[in-house]
C-alpha positions as CSV (number, residue, x, y, z in Angstrom):
1,X,93.1,-13.7,-16.5
2,X,93.1,-10.0,-17.1
3,X,89.8,-8.2,-16.6
4,X,89.2,-7.5,-20.4
5,X,89.7,-11.2,-21.0
6,X,87.2,-12.2,-18.3
7,X,84.6,-9.7,-19.8
8,X,85.1,-11.2,-23.3
9,X,84.6,-14.7,-21.9
10,X,81.4,-13.6,-20.2
11,X,80.1,-12.0,-23.3
12,X,80.9,-15.1,-25.4
13,X,79.0,-17.3,-22.9
14,X,76.0,-15.1,-23.1
15,X,76.0,-15.3,-26.9
16,X,76.5,-19.1,-26.8
17,X,73.6,-19.8,-24.5
18,X,71.3,-17.3,-26.3
19,X,72.1,-19.2,-29.5
20,X,71.6,-22.7,-28.0
21,X,68.8,-22.4,-25.4
22,X,65.9,-22.3,-27.9
23,X,66.9,-25.6,-29.5
24,X,66.0,-27.6,-26.3
25,X,62.5,-29.0,-25.9
26,X,60.6,-28.5,-22.7
27,X,61.3,-32.2,-21.9
28,X,65.1,-31.7,-22.4
29,X,65.0,-28.5,-20.2
30,X,63.2,-30.4,-17.4
31,X,65.2,-33.7,-17.5
32,X,67.3,-34.6,-14.5
33,X,70.0,-37.1,-15.3
34,X,69.7,-38.7,-11.8
35,X,69.0,-38.1,-8.1
36,X,70.6,-34.9,-6.8
37,X,71.2,-33.6,-10.3
38,X,69.8,-30.4,-11.8
39,X,67.9,-30.0,-15.0
40,X,69.0,-27.5,-17.6
41,X,66.4,-25.1,-16.2
42,X,67.7,-25.5,-12.7
43,X,71.3,-25.2,-13.8
44,X,70.5,-21.9,-15.5
45,X,68.7,-20.9,-12.3
46,X,71.8,-21.8,-10.3
47,X,73.7,-19.4,-12.6
48,X,71.1,-16.7,-11.8
49,X,71.7,-17.3,-8.1
50,X,75.5,-17.2,-8.7
51,X,75.1,-13.9,-10.5
52,X,73.2,-12.4,-7.5
53,X,75.7,-13.7,-4.9
54,X,78.7,-12.6,-6.9
55,X,77.3,-9.2,-7.7
56,X,77.1,-8.6,-4.0
57,X,80.7,-9.9,-3.5
58,X,82.1,-7.8,-6.3
59,X,80.6,-4.7,-4.7
60,X,81.3,-5.6,-1.0
61,X,85.0,-6.3,-1.7
62,X,85.3,-2.8,-2.9
63,X,83.2,-1.2,-0.1
64,X,84.0,-3.1,3.0
65,X,87.1,-2.4,5.1
66,X,89.4,-5.4,5.4
67,X,89.1,-8.2,6.3
68,X,85.9,-9.0,4.5
69,X,84.8,-12.6,5.0
70,X,82.6,-13.9,2.2
71,X,79.6,-16.0,3.1
72,X,78.8,-19.2,1.4
73,X,75.3,-19.9,0.2
74,X,73.3,-23.2,0.1
75,X,73.1,-23.6,-3.7
76,X,70.6,-26.5,-3.7
77,X,68.3,-24.6,-1.3
78,X,68.4,-21.5,-3.5
79,X,67.5,-23.6,-6.6
80,X,64.8,-25.4,-4.8
81,X,63.2,-22.2,-3.3
82,X,63.2,-20.4,-6.6
83,X,61.4,-23.3,-8.3
84,X,63.3,-22.8,-11.5
85,X,61.9,-26.1,-12.8
86,X,58.5,-24.4,-13.1
87,X,59.7,-21.1,-14.6
88,X,59.2,-20.2,-18.3
89,X,62.4,-21.0,-20.2
90,X,62.5,-17.6,-22.0
91,X,62.1,-15.8,-18.7
92,X,65.1,-17.7,-17.2
93,X,67.3,-16.9,-20.2
94,X,66.3,-13.2,-20.2
95,X,66.9,-12.8,-16.5
96,X,70.3,-14.5,-16.6
97,X,71.3,-12.6,-19.7
98,X,70.2,-9.2,-18.2
99,X,71.9,-9.9,-14.9
100,X,75.2,-10.8,-16.6
101,X,75.1,-7.8,-18.9
102,X,74.8,-5.7,-15.7
103,X,77.7,-7.6,-14.2
104,X,79.8,-7.0,-17.3
105,X,79.1,-3.2,-16.9
106,X,79.8,-3.4,-13.2
107,X,83.1,-5.2,-13.7
108,X,84.2,-2.9,-16.5
109,X,84.1,0.0,-14.1
110,X,86.4,-1.6,-11.5
111,X,89.7,0.4,-11.2
112,X,92.8,-1.7,-11.9
113,X,94.0,-1.0,-8.4
114,X,90.9,-2.6,-6.8
115,X,91.6,-5.9,-8.5
116,X,94.2,-6.8,-5.9
117,X,91.9,-6.1,-3.0
118,X,91.9,-9.1,-0.7
119,X,89.1,-10.9,1.1
120,X,88.6,-14.3,2.6
121,X,86.4,-17.2,1.5
122,X,84.1,-19.0,3.9
123,X,86.9,-21.5,4.3
124,X,89.2,-18.6,5.4
125,X,91.3,-18.7,2.2
126,X,92.7,-15.3,1.1
127,X,91.7,-14.4,-2.4
128,X,91.6,-11.2,-4.5
129,X,88.8,-9.5,-6.3
130,X,90.5,-10.5,-9.5
131,X,90.4,-14.1,-8.4
132,X,86.7,-13.8,-7.5
133,X,86.0,-12.5,-11.0
134,X,88.0,-15.3,-12.7
135,X,86.3,-17.9,-10.5
136,X,82.9,-16.5,-11.5
137,X,83.7,-16.7,-15.2
138,X,85.1,-20.2,-15.0
139,X,82.1,-21.4,-12.9
140,X,79.7,-19.8,-15.4
141,X,81.6,-21.4,-18.4
142,X,81.5,-24.8,-16.7
143,X,77.7,-24.7,-16.3
144,X,77.0,-23.3,-19.7
145,X,79.0,-26.2,-21.1
146,X,76.8,-28.6,-19.1
147,X,73.6,-27.0,-20.4
148,X,74.8,-27.0,-24.0
149,X,76.5,-30.4,-24.1
150,X,75.4,-32.5,-21.2
151,X,72.5,-33.2,-19.0
152,X,72.2,-30.7,-16.1
153,X,73.9,-31.6,-12.9
154,X,75.0,-30.1,-9.6
């Protein structure tokens, strides 16, 4: 997807979750649908962790001489260590929203020529900065759908 489209998708997801988050009770936000699955709070926390990791990737791809090798992160450990299950719901939403508004501003400043910059995933697959942005947006949309329509899960 083109960058403007990705930014519009991000903005739409921020609006959607802002509209829907307050309709969930604390019990619904804390509910885990089964072993190894995240609650809605933990899923939103995972999206905060994703924002932090992808923020670094979006910057490093532009600053690091090739070949940049991206590092994976242990998503379950990040969620566990941050204890999102015990965080105030409004705080989680505000942090996630603010971080993604920052990412929207960051991405909107990327020169068109930088979008083709190549890096390598932790599996050694070559990808471009544009691919990383698209992947971030699709990942975020997937988890927002889970929060809004399903029980949280990994």
